[in-house]
Every structure is written in C-alpha cells, then in structure tokens.
TILO-96890 format. One record per residue (C-alpha): residue in one letter; y, x, z. Coordinates in pm, whole numbers, padded with zeros to 5 digits, always signed. Layout:
<sites>
aYXZ...
</sites>
This chain:
<sites>
m+00000+00000+00000s+00349+00123-00082e+00630+00188+00167q+00809-00108+00013t+00518-00334+00105r+00527-00209+00461n+00903-00271+00475d+00858-00622+00338l+00596-00687+00605v+00825-00581+00891m+01135-00761+00764s+00946-01079+00685a+00772-01080+01024l+01099-01022+01210l+01267-01312+01028y+00960-01534+01002n+01078-01780+01269i+01452-01760+01196g+01447-02124+01087k+01409-02223+01453v+01778-02145+01505v+01869-02372+01214q+01642-02642+01356y+01806-02627+01699a+02161-02608+01560k+02110-02904+01329d+01908-03104+01583s+01653-03133+01307s+01293-03248+01305g+01240-03067+00977d+00994-02785+00926s+01145-02468+01072f+00978-02244+00811e+01132-02441+00529l+01470-02422+00702g+01428-02047+00742y+01325-02011+00379e+01638-02196+00269l+01860-01981+00494l+01719-01650+00372s+01717-01767+00011s+02088-01840+00036l+02134-01479+00151n+01941-01346-00150a+01646-01212+00045p+01376-01060-00183q+01093-01290-00286d+00831-01071-00118i+01005-01131+00216l+01051-01502+00149e+00698-01589+00036p+00529-01562+00379l+00773-01829+00501k+00699-02043+00198y+00323-02014+00253h+00331-02031+00630d+00046-02271+00693k-00320-02170+00680n-00410-02474+00471e-00121-02407+00233i-00229-02044+00197e-00582-02149+00102k-00454-02411-00144q-00222-02166-00322q-00506-01918-00380l-00283-01623-00308s-00390-01269-00391p-00642-01129-00139n-00382-00888+00005h-00082-01116+00021l+00136-01053+00330a+00130-01423+00414y-00223-01383+00554v-00115-01109+00796i+00210-01266+00916d+00061-01612+00956y-00218-01467+01169a+00021-01254+01375n+00250-01549+01438r-00040-01768+01549l-00176-01491+01773a+00166-01442+01934n+00171-01820+01981e-00185-01813+02119t-00310-02065+01864v-00563-01848+01677k-00829-01914+01940k-00834-02276+01831p-00985-02399+01502s-00654-02563+01415n-00297-02533+01529g-00339-02720+01856k+00001-02673+02012v+00109-02916+02277k+00395-03115+02128a+00702-03233+02309q+00903-03530+02200k+01232-03433+02043t+01409-03606+02329d+01234-03359+02564w+01384-03051+02401t+01536-02814+02654n+01699-02474+02658q+01487-02166+02715a+01297-02175+03042d+01302-01888+03290i+01001-01654+03255f+00956-01683+03633n+00912-02062+03627d+00534-02037+03584f+00495-01698+03748g+00325-01698+04087k+00206-02003+04279r+00527-02205+04287t+00657-02375+03974g+01025-02327+03899h+01258-02543+03693r+01528-02307+03574f+01668-02263+03225y+01903-02032+03037q+02223-02136+02872p+02196-02027+02505l+02449-01745+02503t+02441-01431+02296f+02351-01120+02489d+02650-00896+02440d+02878-00671+02639r+03071-00964+02786h+02780-01109+02980y+02654-00873+03246f+02465-01132+03448h+02286-01420+03288f+02085-01597+03556a+01883-01908+03483s+01954-02226+03678e+01828-02584+03697s+02162-02717+03574q+02126-02538+03239r+01826-02741+03120p+01997-02987+02878y+01972-02900+02510q+02300-02921+02314p+02295-02846+01939e+02651-02714+01928s+02552-02420+02151y+02296-02312+01894q+02537-02373+01607r+02759-02095+01738i+02462-01861+01741l+02359-01971+01391d+02708-01905+01256q+02702-01552+01396l+02349-01498+01267k+02447-01600+00914e+02754-01379+00922e+02559-01070+01024l+02262-01130+00795a+02502-01162+00501l+02616-00805+00564m+02266-00660+00579e+02028-00530+00318f+01662-00622+00339c+01539-00264+00331f+01370-00010+00557s+01692+00143+00693y+01800-00197+00829e+01488-00267+01037a+01649-00132+01353k+01968-00328+01289v+01777-00651+01241l+01578-00593+01560n+01900-00519+01753m+02062-00828+01607l+01770-01050+01711e+01779-00913+02065r+02153-00961+02094l+02165-01312+01949l+01825-01464+02029s+01731-01337+02376f+01822-01677+02524v+01700-01898+02240p+01352-02048+02299s+01078-01951+02056d+00959-02308+02030m+01104-02628+02170d+00805-02819+02035s+00549-02621+02230l+00576-02695+02601a+00387-02376+02683a+00630-02149+02495h+00960-02261+02646d+00990-01946+02855i+00951-01700+02566s+01263-01615+02371l+01274-01624+01994y+01356-01253+02004d+01047-01168+02210h+00824-01384+01994s+00960-01232+01671k+00918-00882+01810i+00557-00935+01919t+00474-01112+01591t+00600-00804+01405a+00410-00565+01630i+00086-00757+01581a+00140-00789+01206t+00186-00415+01153c-00122-00336+01363v-00337-00586+01175f-00200-00457+00842d-00292-00095+00923y-00628-00185+01074l-00740-00386+00771m-00620-00112+00537d-00816+00142+00741q-01125-00078+00735e-01077-00138+00360k-01080-00513+00413n-00868-00763+00226f-00605-00955+00414n-00770-01289+00335h-01035-01174+00583l-00793-01325+00836l-00857-01677+00714n-01161-01672+00940s-00946-01589+01240l-01212-01679+01497a-01436-01404+01356f-01155-01148+01330n-01054-01218+01689n-01350-01009+01810e-01262-00700+01607p-01096-00418+01807a-00789-00404+01584f-00543-00288+01852l-00476+00005+02081l-00270-00033+02396l-00109+00309+02430t+00068+00425+02744y+00204+00752+02875d+00357+00858+03204v+00574+01157+03294s+00461+01349+03603g+00701+01565+03802i+01009+01342+03771q+01106+01352+04138d+01074+01727+04172f+01264+01781+03847i+01553+01559+03953y+01573+01619+04326t+01454+01975+04393i+01787+02142+04325r+02036+02330+04541d+02374+02349+04377n+02732+02269+04471k+02750+02046+04163a+02435+01850+04249a+02610+01513+04240k+02708+01562+03876m+02385+01725+03767l+02147+01466+03913r+02267+01191+03681s+02233+01410+03374r+01885+01532+03479s+01769+01173+03513f+01912+01076+03173y+01768+01390+03015l+01416+01289+03122e+01470+00941+02980m+01568+01097+02648i+01260+01321+02645a+01054+01005+02684e+01264+00826+02421n+01202+01111+02180v+00828+01074+02242n+00863+00705+02153y+01037+00797+01829q+00778+01058+01733l+00491+00817+01791l+00649+00531+01600n+00780+00747+01319c+00447+00925+01259l+00264+00593+01262k+00531+00431+01041l+00590+00158+01298s+00915-00004+01406r+01049-00034+01761a+00896-00380+01768n+00575-00197+01863l+00745-00045+02170l+00655-00301+02436y+00826-00129+02728s+01002+00198+02801g+01158+00314+03126g+01099+00516+03439g+00944+00802+03244g+00675+00590+03084a+00609+00343+02807y+00362+00095+02661l+00314+00065+02286l+00101-00161+02070i-00046+00044+01784p-00328-00009+01530n-00678+00101+01624t-00731+00353+01347a-00840+00715+01328r-00489+00799+01213s-00340+00645+01530r-00566+00848+01756e-00485+01166+01564v-00111+01105+01594v-00132+01034+01967a-00335+01350+02023q-00092+01560+01819v+00219+01417+01993q+00057+01471+02332k-00034+01828+02241e+00312+01913+02109i+00522+01757+02385n+00314+01912+02662a+00326+02252+02492f+00706+02220+02492l+00708+02118+02860r+00477+02405+02960h+00684+02659+02772t+01013+02525+02908y+00925+02405+03261g+00587+02555+03339s+00372+02309+03531g+00678+02119+03657l+00661+01844+03397f+00358+01691+03228i+00301+01375+03024a-00034+01199+03051f-00138+00974+02761s-00413+00714+02740h-00509+00429+02512q-00757+00145+02515a-00895-00044+02218f-00896-00421+02239s-00933-00730+02025a-00730-01043+01969y-00977-01218+02197d-00892-00970+02474m-00525-01028+02408l-00577-01399+02458e-00825-01400+02743d-00848-01070+02930m-00536-00855+02881g-00523-00773+03251s-00849-00584+03218v-00708-00385+02926y-00406-00280+03135q-00635-00182+03421k-00853+00035+03198v-00561+00217+03043g-00416+00273+03391h-00742+00427+03518k-00748+00663+03220i-00392+00778+03295s-00488+00852+03658e-00791+01051+03547q-00587+01257+03303k-00330+01343+03568l-00610+01496+03773n-00724+01708+03477r-00398+01813+03314y-00478+02143+03151s-00755+02308+02955a-00866+02661+03041t-00653+02797+02756e-00348+02611+02879l-00400+02740+03234l-00409+03096+03099e-00089+03024+02910l+00080+02899+03230n-00027+03213+03415t+00119+03428+03137l+00446+03235+03140g+00468+03292+03514k+00496+03669+03467k+00851+03665+03329t+01114+03911+03445g+01481+03829+03496r+01696+03625+03731e+01597+03308+03911c+01804+03000+03826n+01968+02879+04146v+01906+02518+04040c+01555+02488+03898h+01428+02829+04017r+01286+02924+03677i+01316+03283+03561y+01566+03342+03281n+01753+03628+03119h+02130+03617+03146p+02342+03896+03291t+02614+03684+03455s+02526+03313+03483e+02366+03181+03801r+02199+02901+03608c+01957+02897+03319a+02080+02763+02986i+01930+02418+03037c+02070+02369+03388e+02410+02493+03271g+02390+02248+02984l+02301+01965+03222v+02609+02038+03434n+02831+02027+03126f+02651+01719+02996s+02725+01513+03307n+03086+01432+03213d+02979+01337+02862l+02710+01110+03003q+02972+00917+03196n+03247+00915+02936q+03062+00892+02606g+02873+00587+02487f+02682+00754+02204f+02432+01039+02180e+02278+01215+01886v+01930+01361+01854s+01909+01621+01578s+01806+01979+01503n+02143+02107+01630q+02037+02373+01878r+02358+02364+02080g+02222+02055+02255l+01960+02002+02526p+01604+02057+02398l+01381+01749+02380g+01075+01895+02212f+00960+01855+01851g+01253+02072+01742d+01502+01803+01851y+01814+01845+02065l+02040+01602+02248i+02419+01612+02218p+02695+01360+02293i+02891+01220+02002s+03220+01032+02003e+03262+00694+01841q+03534+00846+01622d+03293+01104+01480l+03039+00830+01431l+03285+00617+01235k+03378+00919+01024g+03013+00974+00937k+02989+01308+01120v+02625+01245+01201e+02331+01480+01159g+02048+01285+01320r+01950+00971+01509i+02211+00785+01715y+02156+00619+02051s+02411+00389+02215k+02428+00344+02591n+02450-00005+02738k+02591-00163+02426f+02481-00299+02092y+02655-00101+01822v+02734-00321+01523s+02826-00101+01226d+02689+00033+00902y+02520+00316+01089p+02205+00211+01280a+02204+00302+01649t+01923+00246+01895h+02061+00095+02215l+01933+00205+02554w+01986+00029+02886i+02083+00296+03139g+02168+00256+03506d+02467+00492+03508y+02718+00347+03754t+02949+00587+03935d+03280+00508+04096k+03423+00855+04045e+03351+01192+03896a+03244+01348+04223p+03139+01711+04184t+02989+01713+04537f+02844+01446+04760n+03112+01514+05020d+03361+01358+04781y+03197+01019+04849l+03306+01050+05212k+03677+01105+05157d+03921+00825+05241n+03651+00620+05418a+03675+00517+05781g+03397+00568+06032i+03121+00822+06045r+03129+01073+05760r+02775+01027+05635l+02608+00967+05305g+02382+00670+05256v+02082+00688+05025v+01904+00379+04897r+01555+00393+04755c+01359+00083+04667d+01099-00051+04432v+00920-00376+04355d+00628-00471+04578d+00283-00491+04416l+00422-00488+04065g+00097-00372+03906s-00094-00665+04057a+00184-00899+03950f+00146-00799+03586i-00229-00843+03598a-00249-01167+03796g+00106-01303+03822f+00047-01576+03567s-00232-01827+03609k-00505-01836+03345e-00325-02123+03174y-00007-01920+03126q-00145-01570+03073s-00044-01429+02736f+00039-01096+02579t+00385-01219+02474r+00461-01359+02817t+00369-01030+02986a+00591-00839+02741t+00876-01081+02817l+00831-01032+03192s+00833-00655+03146r+01154-00662+02943s+01317-00897+03194l+01249-00662+03486a+01360-00355+03290l+01686-00531+03206f+01753-00598+03574f+01694-00241+03693q+01836-00057+03394y+02138-00274+03314y+02224-00551+03559i+02217-00298+03844n+02541-00150+03710e+02720-00482+03751i+02582-00531+04102l+02738-00201+04204r+03064-00292+04029e+03079-00625+04210c+03036-00443+04541n+03304-00189+04440t+03058+00069+04562t+03160+00422+04653g+02860+00602+04510s+02646+00669+04206i+02313+00578+04059i+02099+00888+04050y+01791+00721+03907a+01711+00366+03800g+01402+00342+03586g+01116+00098+03571d+01128-00067+03913d+01239+00242+04106v+01597+00287+04229f+01776+00585+04389v+02146+00550+04470v+02373+00778+04679g+02712+00693+04825h+02912+00613+05137w+02667+00488+05399l+02823+00144+05459d+02858+00079+05087m+02491+00166+05045i+02383-00096+05299e+02603-00358+05131f+02464-00260+04791a+02103-00274+04914i+02160-00628+05043k+02331-00739+04721l+02057-00585+04507r+01783-00753+04706q+01952-01094+04709s+02025-01072+04336f+01663-00976+04269i+01534-01269+04474q+01763-01500+04277y+01660-01341+03948t+01286-01375+04015q+01303-01704+04206g+01172-01516+04509k+00839-01454+04337l+00876-01076+04346t+01014-00879+04638l+01163-00537+04711s+01089-00285+04982t+01386-00063+05062g+01462+00251+05258v+01818+00344+05359g+01878+00699+05481l+02178+00849+05660f+02271+01213+05598p+02551+01468+05636g+02724+01536+05307k+02577+01883+05262t+02213+01779+05303p+02004+01905+05008i+01919+01622+04772s+01548+01706+04795i+01552+01635+05169m+01748+01312+05122a+01502+01202+04854q+01194+01283+05061q+01313+01134+05388t+01449+00816+05227g+01124+00788+05033d+00942+00801+05367l+01167+00521+05494e+01082+00317+05187s+00711+00376+05257s+00765+00260+05616a+00916-00062+05483k+00622-00115+05248g+00364-00051+05517a+00509-00253+05803f+00410-00602+05690s+00117-00733+05486d+00347-00915+05244k+00599-00623+05242d+00952-00747+05148a+01113-00528+05415i+01393-00279+05480t+01389+00035+05693l+01727+00174+05800f+01767+00533+05917h+01437+00552+06112p+01095+00379+06097d+01178+00207+06430y+01438+00000+06245t+01209-00180+06005f+01262-00550+05949k+01166-00821+05706w+01451-00850+05459n+01547-01208+05545h+01527-01132+05916f+01757-00832+05882i+02015-01028+05683e+02010-01339+05900h+01970-01192+06248i+02140-00853+06225w+02377-00829+05930c+02507-01186+05953d+02468-01245+06328k+02453-00959+06580y+02655-00706+06384p+02952-00942+06317l+02929-01069+06677i+02984-00717+06809a+03247-00635+06548s+03437-00957+06619f+03440-00893+06993f+03565-00536+06965d+03802-00594+06678q+04020-00808+06902s+04302-00577+06996s+04287-00645+07370m+03913-00592+07385d+03939-00275+07182r+04177-00129+07441t+03959-00238+07735y+03617-00146+07601g+03587+00182+07415k+03297+00358+07252a+03168+00462+07596f+03089+00096+07667l+02886+00071+07347y+02701+00395+07412r+02612+00274+07761l+02469-00048+07617l+02261+00157+07373d+02137+00380+07654l+02026+00079+07862i+01848-00084+07568r+01663+00236+07484s+01573+00297+07848s+01419-00049+07866f+01185+00037+07580v+01085+00363+07747e+01008+00181+08074a+00804-00082+07897q+00577+00161+07712g+00222+00031+07718s+00326-00329+07780s+00560-00591+07643r+00920-00587+07763g+00910-00964+07786q+00642-00964+08054f+00857-00835+08338k+01210-00744+08439t+01261-00371+08407i+01490-00156+08615s+01701-00129+08302w+01739-00506+08310a+01893-00489+08656r+02119-00207+08547w+02211-00405+08237v+02315-00712+08438y+02501-00502+08692y+02686-00302+08429l+02803-00609+08235s+02917-00780+08555q+03118-00473+08648m+03283-00471+08305e+03407-00829+08335p+03786-00834+08279k+04040-00983+08524g+04244-01207+08295e+04117-01565+08262k+04132-01576+07881e+03964-01237+07841k+03710-01323+08112e+03602-01641+07935h+03565-01456+07606f+03369-01177+07773k+03135-01421+07949k+03036-01579+07619f+02979-01235+07472a+02778-01115+07775q+02568-01432+07772k+02464-01355+07417l+02385-00995+07511h+02167-01110+07803q+01981-01343+07570y+01917-01062+07321f+01818-00811+07590e+01541-01029+07731d+01351-01050+07401e+01190-00731+07268q+01256-00808+06902e+01613-00921+06961a+01682-00614+07175k+01574-00391+06887e+01799-00586+06652l+02088-00555+06898e+02032-00181+06919l+02068-00145+06541a+02370-00379+06532i+02550-00170+06796m+02465+00149+06605l+02607+00005+06284y+02932-00088+06456i+02961+00252+06624y+02921+00416+06283t+03211+00212+06148i+03451+00327+06422r+03326+00677+06493e+03572+00944+06387d+03415+01254+06237i+03583+01564+06106
</sites>
C-alpha cells in the first residue's frame, strides 16, 4: 500500500464521525455519516477520504461489492470496535429518544459504585477555559451551543489540506473543538465519551488493523466476518517507564537548584516525548496511537507485526545506549508489550494491562546484559572533574558543572518564558537521544519560518500553518526564584519552606476495575486516562494561580505531584488541590498527601525523601487511604477530618482568639507554648493506655493553668471562658487533643518571627 493510502486511512478515520457535530447543531435525526459526507464534500475532500463515510454500513459495503482492500472495511470495523458493537452480530446500540438527548456525560458518572449525573457544557477547549468541571445543571442539550462549534470546525477545515502533513493539525483541532462533544447522543452507553476520544481511538484501531492485515497478507474484506477476526491478536499494547526520575531531579546540590529542578523535570518529559515520536514515526503511525503520556511513561496502541516488535526493540536499544553513555546507570527506560485481540479489548482489557505491567517490573529487575554491564564499568573509569550538580565526571577546565547541567540552568528561564520548543539536530541544545536536541524557540522565529525540526507548544494549541504538537505541562511558578530562600522573603511567620507531595490512591486498581463489566471499554479507559492527565498536567496550574501561591511546581506528571513554596501557601494549595480533585472525580478517586516543613537551605534530595516518607505515612494510616500527613507521621488525618476539624475549626478558633488586639497583648507565645507542653505531656503520661480512661496529672495542670490565666475584665473574662471551655473539651479527648496540638502549632508558625 502506498503512503497516500495510509494518509487517506488516517484522515478518513479521524473525520469519520464529523457528521455528529452537524447532527447536533441542526437538531437533526438524519444519518450522521451522510451529514459528514456532505460537509466534507463541500470542503473538496478527496474521494478516497469521502468513500468510507459513503459506505459506512456493513450491509451497504457488502451490497456495493467494493474492492477487497477498500478502506471502508477497515474504518467501519474500527469505528464499530471503538463503539463496542463488533461483538454483536448486528449494530445493537441502545437507542435514546431524540427528546432524551443530553450533553456529554462526565466520565466519572459510571466509574466506581455510585452513579453520577453530571454533564459538560459543550465548550471548545482552548486557552480561555482553564477549568471545565461537569455539573448536573449542564445536562440539557441546546443545538445553538453545537452550532458555534460547527461554525468554527468548518472555518478551520476550510483552511486545511487533506494530506499527511496535516494529520497532527486535524488531531489537535479535534481535541480543541470536540473534547466536550459527545460521541453519540443516540447510544446511552457512549454519552461519557467525547467525539474527540472516539475519533482518536477509531483512528488508532484502524491503523493497527490495516498494518496487521497487510502483514498477514489478508484482504480487508476479511473484516466482514468481524466475529471471527475478533479473536486474532491484531494489537500490541506497548508501554515504557523511565526509572531514576527522582534521583535525576532531586539529587542535586546547587545554589540554583530552584531554577534547575523545573528544567530537569521538563527535560525528562521531552526525552520521553522524543521516544514517543521515534516509535510512531518508525511505525508510520499518528499520535492517535499514543493513548497516554506523562510521568516518564506512556501507553501506545500499535499493530502486532514483526515490524512493530523490531522497531520497539531498536528504539529501546538506542535510547538506553544514549542514557548509559550520558548518565551511566542513573536513567533507564523499561519497555514491554502484550499482544491482544479485539475480543480482549472488549471483554478483558484489565488483564492485558496487568500482563504488560508485570513485564515492565521484570525488566526493571534485569536492566542490563553482560555486555552493557561491561560498558557501564568502562564508562565509570573517566578522568576529569566531578560536576557539582549531577556528580558525573566531565572535562572542562573552569566550569563547576557539566555541559548538560549548565544547559539546564540556562534553559530554566526559557522554560518559563517561552511557549515553544524545537527538537532538531542542532547540537547547541540539550541532547534527547537519537541525534536530537532540544532548544527553545520564540513565536516570532516560528512565524518567520526559522524552524529546523519539530515544534512543541506548551499548554496551548497553536493554530497556524506550521504544525506544532501541544504538551500539557505543570509549570506554575510565581517568580523567577534562583534559590528556595527567595520563596520566604516578604512573608510573615516562620521562615520555612513547605513541600507538597501527593498521588492518587490505588490508581492501578482503578484502571483495571473502576468500571463495572457493563461499562468497561478500551475507549472509556483511554478517556479516563486523558482526563486524569489533564488535571495533573494542566488544571494544576490554575489551582495554584487561584491560590496566588508563593512557590513552584517541580514535578507534576501522571498522578504524582511535587511542589515547593512558602509553607502556609503549600498547605492552602494542598487543600485546594484535594478539594478540586474530589469535585473533578465526584469523590470516586482520592489523594494521599505529605506536607513537609524545611529551612530554606535544606538540600532538595532531603526534602524530597522526607516528604515522600510523609506521603507514605498518609497512604498507610487508613485502609481506604485519602489522608494527609503534616510535618511528622504523628500528624496524620483523614482529609475530610483535617479540613473540618482542624483547618476550619480549631485553627481559626485559636487564630480568632489571639488576633483580638487585647488578647494578643495579654497572652503571648509563651501561653501557646505552655499549652503545647501540657498536651504533649499528657500523651507521654498516657503511654500504654488511652488518655480518655483517666485524668492525668497534666489534666490537673491544664485546668489550673487556664484558671490562672483568666483575665480580670468582665468582657475579656467572658470571652476567655468560652475559649477555655472549648480547650477543656478538646483536651479530654485523645483525638481532639492531637488535633488541637497541630492547630496551635500552625498558629505559632504564622506569628513566629525568624531571622
């Protein structure tokens, strides 16, 4: 098959369901394929792209007696597989009455045990809409909302050419315009899948089936018997995972660590992105086949052919050779793939994910061959200076950093200020492997055509004649702070950094078993994955902006988050992130979070390790997780309990009492420290038994001390009595005493004056 045929396949598959937008905009009961055919015909689309829409029905295909290798066979099958209808002898979709049409349902509606009833307003996904949460009030379908999207779709399609170089632009356009348009209002089971996600998965399946049949030397009309083809292992689920991320990012000692950490994190993402490109480019696949990318890993859907396995092996060999030569054993990428059939995709995809995950784990335990181990030993015998950042040996007479670390320092400002990056053979950039290098590029140079390679845009869709791949990157920073101490300037209270680390609880199990058997589907899992990636790689920036946070994202990939900033801002951010995530997922997924407190000059590696330990404490404290640990494992609470009983109750109670000017003059920090001492003494006395079972000596001291502190004035006395009564109530209960201890600590930190 020619390259033109492959291009026609991808473009036709991407636009195969475009008539749905016309159908929704016109409030039409007409056939969506016919509407799509009319739309694309009016835009002068080539006949080879139009014909699969014209012959979109299995019965129509058989009646027309098309050539044995007509693309209509492949795209029709892929569309039905993405719709989960190929397992039935006929198209058995559940139909909804036209009066029941609704906007796109939230992917979390049918996730987990509780059924939700939230829907998305049909907006385009562009730079103006940071948050787009579903809600119950956005259910009603209104044609005029879709008409606006259709008008924009027509305008942009009219400016495009239906050729290979425009595949990326079409895919970007579909994501931007159709992420909140349902794939099918007629099918009740598909309301929560966007037209973009459905079109993307249809294209990915179509290209895999195309290559598999070509490899097997079978005609495309073989797909007419879809029930038989369903058992053929036509697909490979490919995944890879980067090992050594935390050590690469965090194990540095440098006075410019704050700047360098962000660029090191982004650099690793671009190494992974370059792996994605190499795989897709060598296999002649589009980014539709990239199911998920983030956090130093990815999942791809590729054809199960000898060529695919050869390409994966070669890419794995080449990228790991680059990593060994450049970073020794510090970085490694494990690859694995698992063959599966359409039947597996429909009935047992969880098992496929499990198998590919086990293979990855096994490969991480057996990274290197004997030859590669010898190579690593040889590389370790270099002479020269040790880089004071990464500790690798390099040759440079004056610089304290190796070339890559020096480049990462310089790259940090560009990462924050530039929105575009180029990957080319220009060796003045950061090396990515495969002979490729990463450099920033200005939008002005881009518009002038000063481009040598591939362009990536950060956190925006770039609409121009030059195709750019957009990447969602958590890159928030409130200032260009060369050192972490700069986060502590001009802030009241204790001069300490806060570090937030969190990730999603039991995410692997959620992907495998989050949807009931009735709602399990390959497309739905891909939609869930994209939805979560969007939250942690894009929406997180807006959460920090809303909080006006003094700090910076160091790492936000997959479901893992690492943010550094002023300690109080970090607590506020952690709460906002958790509450936003609960809203986003309808409370069906939860976060466990660790919050660390450190002097400004603490090495980032120590902050990362100790806050990671706090996060582990949060995860291990309760069977259902969903917890936060602040500063020390002793201060571990369920998230809702912390917010309701400490952050919104005890902490403001103490702050309100002491913030009154008269009380502030009467009761200083010594009073607060004495309360802390008595609370802690009570826990020491009660070791081996419950504090609630008896009155400790500390209890008597507590009562005596508060009575002695009672003021003389009637107004102040009444106010103090109410405050003391609350304190007595908290002191008597072990759990409430621990909460009071943390609340007092938090308030002390806000008023403590450090130099």
